[in-house]
N, C-alpha and C positions, 0 to 999 in steps of 0.2 A: 162477887159485884159482876155486871152484864153491863156492855155497851155496846151501842149501835147508832151508823149513823150521826155518830160525832156526840152522840149523848147517852149520861147515865141511864140503863133501863131497869136495874135493879141491885139493889145493895142490903146485905142484912148484915148481922152481928151476930156472934153466938157468945157468950159469959159474960159480956163486957158490955164498955158504953159504946156508943156508935161512933164517938169521935175518937177512940182508940187509935194510937197508932204503932207500925210495929217495923221492925229491923229487916229488912227482904230479903236479906242475904243475895244469893245467886240471879237472885231477880234482878238485884243493883246493876248487873252486868248490859242489861239495855238500855240502861241509862248515860252508863260512860261507854259504849259501843257509839249510840246517839250525837257523844262529843265529838269522836273521832271521824265519824261522818262527815260531823259537820266540816273540821279543817281541810279532809281530804275534800270536801267540796270547794271549799274557800283557796286550793292550791296549795295549803302550808304543807301538806305531805302528800305523798300517795301509798295504795296500798302497798305497791310494791319497793319501797323509801327501808332503807336497812335501817334499824333503830340504833346503830352505832354513827351513822353520819348526823344524828340529832339529839344523841347525849353521848355525854364527853363521860368516856375509859367505857363503855359499854361495853364494847366489844370483845373485851377480852375474854382470854380463857375458853377460847371456839365457839362465840356468840357473835361473832363479826355477819356473817350470813345470813340474821335472825332480821326481818321482815316486818313490817306492820301486819300484813293478812298473816303470818304465821303467829303472832300475838294472839289475835280476834280468833283463829281457827282450832287454840290448842293445842298445834303441832310445833312449838318452839326448842320444844327437848328439855325445859326445866321446872317441870311442874308440881313438884316440892319446893323451892329454891325458897327462903323464909326473909321478910321483913319483919324487922320489929318495929310498936308504933316509933318507940324512941329513936329508931334509925329511921323513919321517914318525917320526923320530926325536925330531923336535922339535916339542914341541907347535903352538909360537905358528907356526914357519914353515909346517907341516902345513895350519893353517886358511889361511893367507896360499897357498897352491898351491893347495889342492881352490878357492879364491875366485878364483882364475887363469886358471883353466880354462874355454875358451869354446866355446861348439856349435858346429858345421860344419853343423846345418840346425835347422829345429823339430823338440826334443824330443819321440819320440813318434812321429816322423814317415817313419822309415825305421828296418833294421834294420842295423847294420854291428856286427860280434860285438869287443867290450871285453875286449880280453884283461888287462887289470889295472884300467885306470881305474875302473871302474865298482865295483869290489871294495874298492876304497883309499877309497871315497866310501862305500859298507856298513860296512863297519870303523869309520871317523869313525862312523858313525850308531849303530851297538852300543855303541860306548865311548860315547856320549853318554844314551844311552836308560837303558844297565845301571849307568854310572858304574862298570866294569872294563875291565879290560883284553883287548880281544877274543881273545888267544891264552888267557888262562886260562878268560873265559866259554863259547867255543869246545869246550874242553877236558873244563870241568868239566860245562857243561849238555847239552850234546849228544855228544863222544864218546862220555866216561864213562856218561853216561846211556842212549847205546846198546848197551853192553858192548863199546866198540871201544877202549881209553885208548892203543891204538899209532897209531890216524891221530890227527896233532896237529899243531897251527901255533902254528909256534915252536921251535924244537928247540935247548935250552940250551946249549954246544960242548961241555960236557963227557956229554949224553949222542947224541953223533955217532959212533962209533966206528964204529957197522955202517952208517950209513946212505953208498952207494956214490956216487963221484963220477959225475958224466955227462960220455959222450965222445961223440964226432960220429964215425961210423960211415958206411963206404960215398960214393959219387960223388954230387955233385948234379946236378940236371939241367940242361939247356941253358936260356939265356934263353927260348928259343925252340922249347920242349921242351911241347909239346899234346898232351892224349892225345885221339884223336877219340872214345875211345869214351866218355869221361864231358862232355867239353867243357870242362877245365879247364886254367888253365892252369896247370902244375905249378911255374913256377919263381917262381910269387907265391906260393906255399901255404908254409904255417909257419910256427913262429914262429923268428927268426933264431936262430943259433947261440949267437952272444955273449951274447946274452941268457939263454939256458940256462944258459951254462956261469957265469954267476953265480954261479948255486945252488950251484956247488962253495967259493962259501966260506960258513967259517962261520957270518960275523957276518949273512949275508944269510940263511944259514935261521935264524937265532935272531930276525930279527925276524919272518919268516912272513907272507910279501908274501899276501896275501889272496887275489887271484885264480889262485895257482899255486905256493905256498909251504909246503905240507904237508908232512909225511914220513908214511910209513906202507909195507905189504908188502899186498899183492895180498891175503892173506889178513884184512886189515882192513879192505879197500875190500868186499868181496866180503861181508862181516858188516855193514858198515852200511849196505850196500844191503839186505840182511834185515829189518832196524830200518824204513827208509821202507817197505817193503812192510807191514810190520804192528804197526810201533808199539808194540810189547809192553811197553812202559815209561811210556805214555802222555805222552811229550814232547811232542809238536806237537797243537794243535787239529785235529780231523779234516779241515773243510774246509779248513783252510791248507794241511795238506797233502797235500789233494786237488789243490791249485791247484797245488803244487809239485811231483806226480807224474804227475798222469791229465789236466788240463784246460790244454788249450792257449792261450794267454793273446795268439799271437804267431806271426800267418801271413803275414807281410812277407818278401818274397825275401831271401833271402841271397844277396849279390853275389857271394862264392866260387862258391857251387856254381849257383846259379840257380833254388834250388826253395824253397818256403817254409821259414822256420827253424823251425815249430814247436814252438817254445819255451813252456815252463809258466814258472811262477813258481821260474825259476833253473836248470833242467835243461831237456832236449829229451826229447822223444815221438816214438817211433819211425813212427809216422804209416802209413795204409793207402790211401796212394794213390800207392805205388811209388816211393818217393823215398827209403826210411829208410837205404839202403844209405849215401846220399850224406849222411847226416844223423850215419853212423859208427856205426850196428848192423848186425849181420850178416843176412842170409838168412834166419834162421829163428826169429826174434823175431816174436813176435807185435807186431801194431799197436801195443799198451799200455805197449809194452814206454817204459822209460825210463833216461838215467844222462846221464852226460856223458863228454866224449870230454876228451884231455891231451896235449901236445907231446908228440913222440917217437913216436907211434902208441897211447901208455895209452890205455881205455877203463875204463870200469866203468859195470855198467848192473844194471835187474833187470826182471824180466818178470811181473807179474800173473798173468797165465794158466797157464804154469807153474810159478811160483814160485821159480824157478831166478833167482839171480845171477851176474855171473861181473866180475871184472877181470883185468887183464892190464899186468904196470907193468917199464920196463925204464931202464935208466941207460943204454941205446946211442940216441943221437938219431940216425937214419939220413935222412942229407942228400938223399935222393929221396923227395918225400912223398906221390909217388906211391905206390913199392913201399911204404915205411909205411904206408900205408892200406890199400893192398889186402891187407898182415900182420895186422893188426885186423881188417878182414873178415871173413878167412881163420877165426881163434880166435874170432870171436863167432859165427859160426857152426857150430863145430862144439861150441861150449859151451853155447849155444842147443838143439841137437838132444839133447842129454841129456838124460835121464830119471828124476825121483826113485825113487827105489830098485830102479832097475836098475843090473847089473855092471858096465856100461859107465860110470854117474855114478861110482859108487864107485871 
C-alpha cells in the first residue's frame, strides 16, 4: 500500500482476499511507540524516567538505571529476556518475570535489538501510568485517534476470521552462507520460525504481544504513517513526535549489520551515510525517511520529503533472510519513486 497527503493512493493484495489481515510482527513497534509518545506528551512519564520508578520491582538485578528511552532505543541490555504468554496474563507473575531479568551489559552502553523484551516492559509501564489495558489504550488513544482502527493490538478470537496464518516458505540458507557483498552472516539473521508461527494461535493473537503481535492490513500501516507525518488530529506533542520520527538518539553500532543503528525514540531513521538499505529502507527514500521493519520482510515507512508512506505485509515467512531482505528493499525502492499526482502513483 502507498499513501500520500493523508489518503490511500494505491493498495494491492496478491494471492489472498483484499480484506485479509496480517500479523505485523515488529511493525507493531510503531503503534506501541505512539502510545509511549502520548503518555510522555501528557506528562505521565519522561524520556529519562527510570522504569523502576514506575514498575514495582523492575530495578532488581542491575536494571535500576534503565530508562524509557533505553527501552525504545534497544539499549536496555536484556535483548533476549523472556516473557511467556501465561506470565503476561497473570499480573503477579508478570511483575516477578520483569524483576528477574538481568542485563548482560551496562544499560545504555550497547545497541542490540530487543525483539520482544523491551516492549513487554513498555506495555507494563503504559498500563501502570494510564490504569488501562495496553490493548485498549493503543486502540482508542492511538490507532482510532489516527483514523486507522484496523491496526490493532490484541484481536479477540471472534474477530480473527480474516487474519491469515503465517507459513514458512523457501529453503533456508546454509550455516556458512555469508553474503560477501554486504558482509552479513545470513544464517544468524531473522526471527526463529517457530516463534513466528505461534502467532497462528488465536489466544496469542488476543494477548497482543507488544513487540510484534498487532494485526492489520498494509493500507492501515500506510495510513498510520501518514498520521505520523502530519498528526492532523493532534495526538502527540510536537517535540515528542519529532524525537520519534526525526531525531537520531542512538547511533551505537548494530552488531547484526555493523553500521550505526540510527534509532529514534522507537523507530529507525534512514540517514545519509550510505547505509539506509542496511536499515531496511530502499535506495530511493530520502535521508529523513523513518519507519520500522518486521519479520518476514515486512516494512512500513514514511518520507517527509516526498510525503509518501509505504507498507508491505506478508504471511509468507521466507526462510532465506537475504532473499527476504532483497525483496523488501526492491519494493521500498519502487514505492519511493512514486510521485504524488502522477498516473503511475495512482
